[in-house]
C-alpha positions as CSV (number, residue, x, y, z in Angstrom):
1,X,165.5,-108.8,-72.9
2,X,168.2,-111.1,-71.5
3,X,171.0,-113.2,-72.7
4,X,172.5,-116.5,-71.4
5,X,176.1,-117.7,-71.9
6,X,177.6,-120.8,-70.6
7,X,181.4,-120.4,-69.9
8,X,183.8,-122.9,-68.5
9,X,183.4,-121.9,-64.8
10,X,180.1,-120.0,-64.7
11,X,176.8,-119.3,-66.5
12,X,176.4,-115.6,-67.2
13,X,172.9,-113.9,-67.6
14,X,172.7,-110.3,-68.8
15,X,169.5,-108.4,-68.1
16,X,169.0,-105.5,-70.5
17,X,166.5,-102.7,-69.6
18,X,164.0,-102.1,-72.4
19,X,161.7,-99.8,-70.5
20,X,161.1,-96.2,-71.5
21,X,163.9,-93.8,-70.6
22,X,165.7,-93.4,-68.4
23,X,167.2,-96.8,-69.0
24,X,169.0,-98.7,-66.3
25,X,172.5,-100.1,-67.0
26,X,172.6,-103.8,-67.8
27,X,172.5,-106.2,-64.8
28,X,175.0,-109.1,-65.1
29,X,174.5,-112.3,-63.1
30,X,177.3,-114.8,-62.8
31,X,176.3,-118.2,-61.5
32,X,179.2,-120.2,-60.1
33,X,179.2,-123.6,-58.2
34,X,179.3,-122.0,-54.8
35,X,177.8,-118.5,-55.2
36,X,176.1,-116.0,-57.5
37,X,177.3,-112.5,-58.2
38,X,175.0,-109.6,-59.4
39,X,176.8,-106.6,-61.0
40,X,175.6,-103.3,-62.4
41,X,177.6,-100.3,-63.6
42,X,176.9,-97.1,-61.6
43,X,177.3,-94.2,-63.9
44,X,177.2,-91.6,-61.0
45,X,180.1,-93.3,-59.3
46,X,181.7,-94.6,-62.5
47,X,182.2,-98.0,-61.0
48,X,180.7,-101.5,-61.0
49,X,178.7,-102.4,-57.9
50,X,178.8,-106.2,-57.1
51,X,176.7,-108.2,-54.6
52,X,177.7,-111.8,-53.9
53,X,175.0,-114.3,-52.7
54,X,175.6,-117.7,-51.3
55,X,173.4,-120.5,-52.8
56,X,171.4,-120.4,-49.6
57,X,170.7,-116.7,-49.9
58,X,169.8,-117.2,-53.5
59,X,167.3,-119.9,-52.6
60,X,165.8,-117.6,-49.9
61,X,165.6,-114.7,-52.4
62,X,163.7,-116.9,-54.8
63,X,161.2,-117.9,-52.2
64,X,160.9,-114.3,-50.8
65,X,159.6,-113.0,-54.2
66,X,156.4,-115.0,-53.8
67,X,155.7,-114.5,-50.1
68,X,154.0,-111.6,-48.1
69,X,155.7,-109.6,-45.4
70,X,157.1,-111.6,-42.5
71,X,160.1,-113.4,-41.1
72,X,160.8,-116.8,-42.6
73,X,163.3,-119.6,-42.5
74,X,163.3,-122.3,-45.2
75,X,163.8,-125.9,-44.1
76,X,165.4,-128.1,-46.7
77,X,164.2,-131.7,-46.8
78,X,166.6,-134.5,-47.6
79,X,166.5,-135.4,-51.3
80,X,165.0,-138.9,-50.4
81,X,162.0,-137.1,-48.8
82,X,161.3,-134.9,-51.7
83,X,161.2,-137.7,-54.2
84,X,159.5,-140.4,-52.1
85,X,156.4,-141.6,-53.8
86,X,153.1,-141.6,-51.9
87,X,152.1,-144.9,-50.6
88,X,148.7,-146.4,-51.6
89,X,146.7,-148.4,-49.1
């Protein structure tokens, strides 16, 4: 299960573990204009662990979830190249 909340400066997504025990702590994702943070409370250390990803790292992570093992570099195309209609001859 997950929730989505839109705040003034960020969108917050909370991922709730619904698998059989032992349950993991909620994962909270904060999406800002320039980065994304992922947080989870660590009960053993009694603290919140936070990872901050740049938007480029987030893009790479999204692509990596669908790729086999290897080393990759994503090449961004200019917006005009992505939306250019195919020419018909």
